[in-house]
N, C-alpha and C positions, 0 to 999 in steps of 0.2 A: 688641421686634420688631413686635408687633401695632400699637403706636403709630406706628411708622415707615411701615408699610403703609397704615394708615388716613390718615396725613398725605399720603402719595403719591397715594392715590385722591382725597382732597379737593382737592389742588392741581390734578390733571389735570381734574377736573370743573369747578372754578372757572375754569380757563383756557379750557376749551371754551365755557363760558357767555359769558365776556368776548369770545372770538373771534367768537361768533355775533352779538353786539351790534355789532361793528365791521365786519360785512360790508357792502360797498358795493352799492347797488342800481344797476342800469343805467338810463339814461334811456330813456323811451319816445319813439320817433320818431313824429312826427305825419304822417299822410298828407295832411291838408289843414289849412292854417293859417288860422284864422278871426280876423278883427279883433275886438278886445274894447274895451268902453268904458273910459275912463280916469277914475279916482276916486282921485287921489293922496292918501296919508294920511301923517301924521307918525309913525304907529305902526310904519311899515315903512321901512327904509332900507338901501341898499347901503353897506358900510363900506370895502371894498377889492376890487380886481380884479387878478388875476395872469394874464397872458397869456404863452404860450410857444409858439413854432413850432419843432418838432423836424424838421429837414430832413435829407436825405441827406448834405449837406456841412455840417460844423460852421462856425459863424461864426469868423472869424479874429480873434484878439485883436490890438488895435492896438499895445499896449505891455505889457510885463510889469510887475508891481507894482514891482520894484526900479528899473527904468528910468523908470517914471512918477514914483516918489518922487524920484529924483535930478534929473529934468528939471524937476519942478515941486514944490519943497519947500513951497510955500504951500498945496497941495492934497494932504493925506496920503491921501485916498481915491480918487485918480485912477485906479488900476488895479483896484480891487476889483470893479467891475461885471462885468468879463470873467471873473473867477474864479467868480462866482455863476452865470453862464451856463454855464460848463463843468460845474459841479456839477449843474445842472438837467438837462443833456443826459445825464450819467452816471446820474443818478437814474432818468430815464425809460427808458433803455436797459438798466437792470440786469436781468440774466437772459436777455437776448436774445443767443443765440449765433450762430445762422445768419443769412444774409441775409434769409430769409423771415421770421424772427422780428423782425428789425429793421424790415423793411418794414411789418409790422403795427403798429409803434409810431410811425412817422413821421406827423406831422400837427400840428394845432392843439390846444393844451390851454388850457382856460379854468377858472380857479378864482375863484368869486365868494364873498365874505364878506359876510353880511348879518345884519340884526338885526330882531327882532319884539318890540315892547314889551308886547303883550298876547297871550293864547292865541288862535290862529287856525289854520284849515286853509289852508295856503299851497301854491301850485304855483309852482315856479320854471321858467320857460320861456326857452330860448335860441333866438332866431330869427337865422338867418344866411344869407348869400349866399356862394357859392363862385366861384372864378375862372373855371372853364370853363362854369358854368351861368348866368353873368351875373346877370340879375334874378330868377331862380327862387328863391323863398323856401322855406326849410326850417326845421323847428323840432324841438326835443327838450324833454321835460318830466320833472321829478321832483316828486313830491308829498310833503308833510309834514303829518301830522295833529297837531293840538293843539300847534303850534310856538310857543315863546316863548323868547327869549334870542338868543344868537349862533349862527350856522350857517355852514358852508362847503359849497358845492355845486360839484362838479367835472363838467365836460363835456369830452369829447374827440372831435374829428373826426379820426379816425386810420384807418390801414389802407387798405382799398380805397376808402372814402369820400374820403380825401385823395388817394390815388394816381390815381384815375380823374377826380375832379372838381376837383382843385386846392385851393389854400389858401383859407381864409376871408378874404374881402375886406371884409365889413361884418357887424356883429352888433349885437344888442341883447338884454339880459337883463331879464326882467320878473318881478316878484312879483305873483301873482294870488290874490285872495281873492274867493270868491263870484262868479266870472266877471268880475271887474273888475280892471284894472291898478291896483295900489296903490303900486308903486315901479318905477322904470325906470333902467337903466344902459345906455348905448349907445356905440358906437364913433364916431369922428369922421366916418367916411364913411357912416354910416347916414342914409337919407333921411327 
């Protein structure tokens, strides 16, 4: 009996420690966006970018998987993209019951996957412009100390920021070390 109680206490404390390490920090919103010098380095690189717009009305699927398979037997993955979009919407809205809850989740989601080959203090900055603010530049930052290896950084322009100012029309994501841009990823519409 004592062993079972000791095991239970150890399991609870270990899960608490693991949960504390997985807590996500929120991005710092910059009040003024200063231009930085560019010194691109091969030690830093963006690996992948995942963008998702969660709007009030879901995107309509063009065809179901079964009808896509029967209409185009040469392309077996013709209808799979719509299924993944439906999952992403369900994932982002999970737990939102009321209309107010859902309104706070609508907006643009950005997931950036990046790599650092050597230990460095890195700041990830998302600079963006929104539909109703036109050319007004905004930015959010997250900092990582002694970063080395593969990382994923998430930014979300959601809730009141999205509902009042509109969707993000152009963006760029920067990896910054010692006040210099060492890697950059940008949207097609970024100037």
